[in-house]
N, C-alpha and C positions, 0 to 999 in steps of 0.2 A: 354377609355371609353368616348364615345361621348355623349353629352347631348341629351336629347330628345328635339329637336329644336322646334317642333311645340308646345309641351307642355309649353316650356319656353316662347314662344310668347304669348300664351293664358294667362298665369299667369301674364305676364308683362302688357298686355292690361287690365286685370281685376284689377290689382293693381292700375293702372292709374285711372280707373273708380271709384274704391272703395274710393280712397283717395280724389280725387278732384271733383267727381261727374260731370265731363264734359260729354256731349252727344257725345261719340265717335261712329262713324258708323262702322258696321261690315265690310263695304267695304274696310276699311283701311287695313284689313288683306290681301287683294289681293296684295297690293303693298309690304307688308312684305314677303308674300310667293314668289313673283316674285324675290325679292332681295335674298332670301335664296337659291332658285334654281339657280340663277345666280352665287352666291358664290360657290355653290357645283360644277357647271360646270367649273368654273375658277380653283378650286382645282384639278379637274380631269385633265384638260389640263396642269396645272403646274406640276402635278405628272408625266404625260406622258413625259414632257421635262426633269425634273430634278430628278425624282424618290423619291421625298420627299414632305411633305406638305409645306405650305407657310413658307418661312424663310426670311433671310435678303435680298436675291436676289429679292423677291417680293417687299420688301420695296424699294430697290434701283430702280427697274424698274418703279415704279410709278412716279419717278421724270422725266423720259424721255418718256413722253406720245407720242411724235411723232413716235419715233422708235418702241415702244412697241405696240401701237395701229395699226400702219401700218403693223407690223410683224404679229399680230393676224389676221388682215383682209386678208393678203396675204397667211397665213398658214392654215386657217381653213374655212370651209363653214359657215361663220358667219350668213348669212341669215337663213339657215336651222336650225342652233343651237338655235338662238334667237326665231325663230318661234316655235320650239319644246318646249322651256321654257315657252312661252306664253300659248301654248295649255295645257301642264301639269299643269301649275299654274291655268288656268281656270277650268280644271276638278277637281283639288283638292279643289278649292274654292267652287265650286258648291256642292261637296260632304259634306263639313263641315260647310257650311254657316248657315244652320238651327240650328245645334248644337251650333255654336258659338253665335248665337243671344241671348241665355240665359245668356251668360257671362256678358252682358252689363246691366243687370237688377240688380241694387244695392238696397237691402232691409234692410241692416244693418244700425245701427246708426253710426254717424260720429266717436264716440269714438272707436267703434268696428272696423271700417274701418282703423282707425289710428293705432291701435294695430297690425292688420294684415299687414298693409303697413310697419310698423317699423320692424316687424319680417322678412319680405321678403327682405327689404333693408339691414338688418343686414347680410344676407347670403353672398352676394358678398364681404362685408367687411371682414368677417371671412375667406372666401376662399382666399382672397388676402393675408391675414396675415399668413395663415396656409399652404395652398397648395403650394408645391414647383414647380418651373418651369420645373424640371427634373423628376417629378413623372411618367410621361408617359414612361420613359426609364426603363422598367422593364425587358428587355431581351437583350441578346447579339446579337440578330437579328435586324438589323437596320430597315428592312421593318416592322417588328411587332411593333417596337416602334413608327414609323411614322404613322402606321394605328391606333394606340391607341391615338394619339394626336388629338387635336382639331384645325382645320385649322385657323379659325379667331383668336383664342387665340395665336397660333404660330405666326401669322402675327404681332399682337400688341406686343408680347414678343420680336420678332426680331427688331421691330421699337424702342423699349425701350433699348435693349441691343446690339446695332449695333457695339459698341466697348467694349472690355473687359479689365478690369483692371488686368493686368497680375499678379501683386503681391497679388491681392485679391483672384483670382480664381484658380491660379496654384500653384503646389508644389514648394516651394522656397528653394534653397540650399545656402550654405555659399558663399557669393560673392567673397571673396578672393580665395577660392578653385576653384570655377568655372572660375574665371578670369584667373587663371593659366592654367586650362585645355584648355580653348578656345585658348589661346595664343600658347600653344603647338600644338594644332590641326592645326593652321593656320601658324605655323612657325614664330610666332612673339615673342617668348620668348627670342630670342637672339638679338632683335632689341635694338638700343641705347636708345630708349625712352620707352622700354617695362615696366619699373617699375613706370612710371609716371601716376599713377591713375588706377582705376579699368577698366578692359575691354578695355585697350588701345591696339588695334590690328594693329596700324599703323606699317608698315614695308616696307623697300625698296625692290623692285623687280628689279634685275639687271641681265638680260639674257646675255649670251655670244653672240658675233657676232654683226654685224652692224645693226642698226635700219633700218627697211624696211618701206619706205613711201608708203604704199599701201592703196588703197581705200577699204572701207568695206561696203557691202550691207547686212544688216541683215533682212531676210524675216521671219516674224512671221506669221505662217499660222493658221487661225482660226480652232480650234477643230480637228486637224489632229492626231488622235490616231494612234499608231504604228500598231494596228490590221487591219487597212485599206490597208496596204502595203504588196505586195507579199513578199518583203524582210523579213517580220516578220510573214509570214505564211498565208496571205490572199489568197483566191483562186478565187476571182472575177475579177481580172485583171482590176482594176479601177485606178491604178497608173502606167501605162506602162512606162511613161517617167522617173519618179523618181526611179523606180526599176532599170532601166538601168543606170541612172545618178549616183546613189549611188556607182557604181563600178568605177567611175572616180575620186573619191575624198576621203576625210576622213569621214568615217561613224562611229558614236558612237551607238553601238547596245544595250547598257544597260543604257539608259538615261531616266530620269523621270521628269515630271512636278512637281512643288512645290505646285500647288493649282488646283482649279477647275474652275477658272474664268479668263477671259482675263487680267484683271488688276493685278491678282496675277502673271501671266506669265510676263507681262510687268515690274512689280515691280522687279522680280527676275533677268530678263535679263538686266535691266537697272542699278539697284543698287547693285546686287549681295549680297542680305541679306536674312536671314531666314524670312519666313512669320510670322508676328506677329498676334496674335488673333484678331478677329473682322474685322474691315474694312481694306482693303489694303491701303498702304501709298499713292498710286496714288489718292485715294479719300479723304484723310485726309487734314484738313487745315494746313497751315504753312509747306508745303512740298517742298519748293524751296531751291536751293543752297545746294543740297545733293551731296556727293561724288558719281560719277557715271561713267559708261563707256564713256558717252558723254563728261563728264568733263575732263577725261584724254586726249581724242582726241582733244578737244577744245584747251587745253594747248599746243598741238602739231601743231596747226594751221589748223585743219580740219574744214570744213563746216559740222556741225552736224544738221541733219533734221529728224523730225518724220513725216512720210507720212501715212495717214490713208484714207481708201476709204469712210468712213462715215463722220458724223459731229463730230468733235473732242471735242465738249462740253460734249458728252456722256461719262459717267464715269470719267469726269474731266480730260480727257487725255490731251487736249490742255493746260489747266492751269498748269498741272504737268510738261509737257515737256518744255513749254515756261519758266516756273519758274526755270528750270534747264539748261537753255542756248540753247535749241534746237530751230531751225527754224521749223515752222509748215506748212504742206501742207495737207489740208483735202478737203472734198467734196465742201466746199464753195469756194475753189480756182480754181475749174475746169470750163472751158468755156462750153458753150452750145454744141459746136462742139465736145468736148471731152466726154461729158456725153451721150454716145450712149445707155447706159443701167444702170438703177438704180432699187433698190428695197428698202425695209424698212430700211436696214442697210447701204445703200450707193451704190457706183458704183461697177461694177463687177471687178474682179481681173485683167483682162487684161487692164482695164483703169488705175488702180493705177500703174501697171507695166510700161505702156507706159509713164506715167507722170514721173516715176522714171528715165527712159532713158533720157528724156528731161532735168531733173535737173542735171543728171550726165554730159550730153553734155555741159551744161552751166558752171559747175565747171571746167571741163577739159579745156574749152576755156580760163578760167581765171587762169589756172595753179594752181588750189587749190585742195588739196586732200579732199575727202568727206567720211562721215560716214552717211549712210541713214538707218534709222530703219523703216521698213514697217510693217503695220498691215493690213492683208487682211480681207475680210468680207464674201466672197461668200459661204464658207462652214458653213453656219448658216441657220437655219430655216428662211424663207420659202424655201431655197435651189433652188432659181431661178437664172438664168444666161442667157446670149444671146443664141438665137436659132442658130442651125447649126454648133456649135463648136465641139460637141461630139455626140456620137450615143445614148445618154440617154436624154429623153425630160426634159426640164427645169421644176423644181418643182416636180419631181418624187420622191425625197427623198435624203437622205444623200449620197448614193452611187454616184448619179449623180453629186452632188456638189463636192465631192472629186475628181471625174474624171475630172470635169471642172477645178478645181484648178490645177490639174496635167497638164492639157492642157495649162493653162495660164502661169504656171512657165516655161514650155517647150518653149513657144513662147517668153517669156522674155529672157531666156538664149540664144536662137538662135539670137534674135535681139542684145543682148549685145555682142555676138561674132563678130559682124560686126563693133564694135566701137573701136576707138583707145585706150580707157581706159580699155578695157577688160583684157588684159594681166597683168595689175597691179591692179586688183581688186579681193578681197576675198569675195566670196558669202557664206553667212551663212544662212542655212534654218533650222528652228525649229518650233515646234507647241507651241501655247500659253498654251494649256491644252488638255486633252482628250475630246472626244465627250460626255462622260458620266462617272460618277464615283460612281453611286449608286449601292450598293451591300448589301448583308446581313450583312457584316462586316463593321466596322467603317471606316477603311482606306484600301481599297483593292488595294494593291501595283500594281497589274497588270493593273489596270485601270488608272494608272498614267504614263504608258509607252508611250513615244513619240519619234519621230526621231530627231536626230541632225546630220546635214551634213554640211561639210565645203568643198568648191570647189574653186580651183584656180590652173588650170593645170600647170602653170609655177612655182608655189611656194609651193603647197601642194600635197604630194604624195597620191596615191590611196591605202589606207590601212583601216582596220577595227580596232576599239578600243572597247573592251568589259568591260572596267572598269566601275563599278557602279558610276554614276554621275547624276547631276541634273542641273536645269536652272541657279542656282547661279554660276555655273562653266563656263558659256559661256563667260562672259566678260574677266576674266583672261586668258582663253584659246585663245581667239582672240588676245589679247594684246601680249600673248606669241608668237604667230605666226608672229607678227609684230616686235618681238625683242625690244619692247618698255620698257625703264626704267621708273619707276614711284614709288611714295610712295603709297602703297595700303592700303585701308580700306575695301577691299572686303572680304566677308566670303567664296567666292568660291576660287577654286584653278585651276591652269592650268592642265587640265586632262592629257596632254601629259607628264607632269612631275610627275604624281602620280604613285605609285606602286599599283599593283592590290589589295593588302590587305588594302590599304588606301581608297578604293572606298566606297562611302556612298551617300545616297540621302536623302534630306529633302522633305517630303511630308506632306500636311495638308489639312484640310478644314477650315472653319472659326473658329472652336473651338478646334479640335484635331490637335496636333502638333507632327509630327512623324519623326523618324530617322530610315532609312533602311540601315542596315550594317551587314556584316557577316551572311547573310540569317536570320536575326532577325529584327523585327520591334518593336521599343519602341515608345509609344506615350503618351503625356501628355493631360489631359482633365481637364475641370473646376471641382470644388470641390476637388482639389488637388489629383486627381487620376492619377496613372501611370500604364500602361498596357504593358506587354511584350509578343510578339507573335513569336514563333519559326516557321520557314519555311512558311512565309506569302504568298509565291507564290504556296505553295503546301498543306501540311497537315493542316497548320494554327492551331498550338497547343499553348494554353495559358500556359505561364510559370510564376513561381514566380519571383518577382522583384529581389530577391537575385541571381537568376540564370544568370543575365546579369547586375550586379551592375555597371561595368565600362561603359557599353553602356548607362545605365540610366543617369549616371553622365555626359557623353558626350552630350546626348540629352538636358539635363537641361542647360548645358553650352552654347549650341547654342542659345536656345530660351530666356533664362534669360538675356544673354548678349545683344542680339538684342533688347530686350525691354529696357534695361538700356541705351544703346547707343541712341536709338530713344528718350526716355523721357528726357535724359540729353543733347540732341542736340550735340552729339560728332562727328557726321558724316557731319557736315556743313562746308562750306568753306566761306571765306569772299568775 
């Protein structure tokens, strides 16, 4: 239930006049109307992008004005939209100007005005104390809940609640029981230090065979949903190279993103931890010296670098990766000759891949193994890219951006094949998240489906793996392919060592924390709620919690332990 906005403004202006008797002009309502129409247009475009009203993403994006404003200018006909707002505002103002003029005539005594003002001021105080932030969630249909919400209220609510206190908002189980459960799930119950404190998941990983000193290039592709690939049923032929390429390596067909934003994907791929509620760890303060994929390879003598086509201050990426021992290469490091194409989010994908080749050549000449973690940008609104590369015009939409990314990866692989380091390099390609996750249901599992592909013709056989897995499993799987021994603190597991009945995926948004396993979805919500869904990819039937008690306990073990480990700083290194 939306407020009657215009009536609220009129009462507010009248309150101001009645209380203080200042000579306010009717013309001030023109600016107020203009602001309101602008906010409504902003809500509309935000909904078009994310399928929800303002939330914590809107709060986040206000910090990065350059990228966001540039993205808006490049994505929308801003001149026409702003002109339309001005015209609508002018028409509305002319229609109500005469009626509003009576609002500013105060005939009551000061004491009467004071009583009215006091009563009106008391209303927001009462509503703050009584109205719950989740009252708008009256339905199981997420779209209906979002339509019932108030956009500006949601914005300030998200600003205030950007991080959630897990133990205050979520159902809490017995720590000792859940500690035992998570150790068993991760194979840490038999470790020599397994009994040393709660949630001590440290255990030695000792693969058989000789350690392989191979380079690793991890390509994280912006918003590459599985649904865009012919391999997973798409009919538009917008990924011709990847669909052919996937037959030449190790393809994981039942793989899922842990979240809905880039920093959630980077968090999972780098740290191999469940997504904690609220803000991603990449954005949190004091997030350095964490156990990570980069940390393991740094200890093995690798040059570890994070390469990003945009400005790495966005989403705190540079600070996070440099604080965890990575070397940074972002848009600010490119020469003018290299930057042949840029948009709001950075250089096009071919440019970041060309720079990656240069960095690899340099390390090869210095006889140093390398681990490069790349984050692409082109498959993002405004979906612009260099002309003449593919048969779809730049800026025409998501399909063109996906096809251009496919082209850029093809060019990168073909260029890499000419290099002396190619045969001893493992290429890992994965998406950061899907293009969109908004549906009628809270956690639509199918909208988290993304590709994971590992390619190294000399070292990795061409097979398909259909075990259910997610982004937290990438780090231990890559290290498993390298036969590296290490003390692990990862929540993920080597998918190649998992049995089919052990498959599971962690998926979430910034409040709902889900576990998908055995064709059931269990998810935790604030207000200590737990939901169980049977067949989330099909019939989507709500079950009683007792029908999946073991799965509920396992879910709680993952997320409660992750919160404990983060808050007690158990995953740090000296």
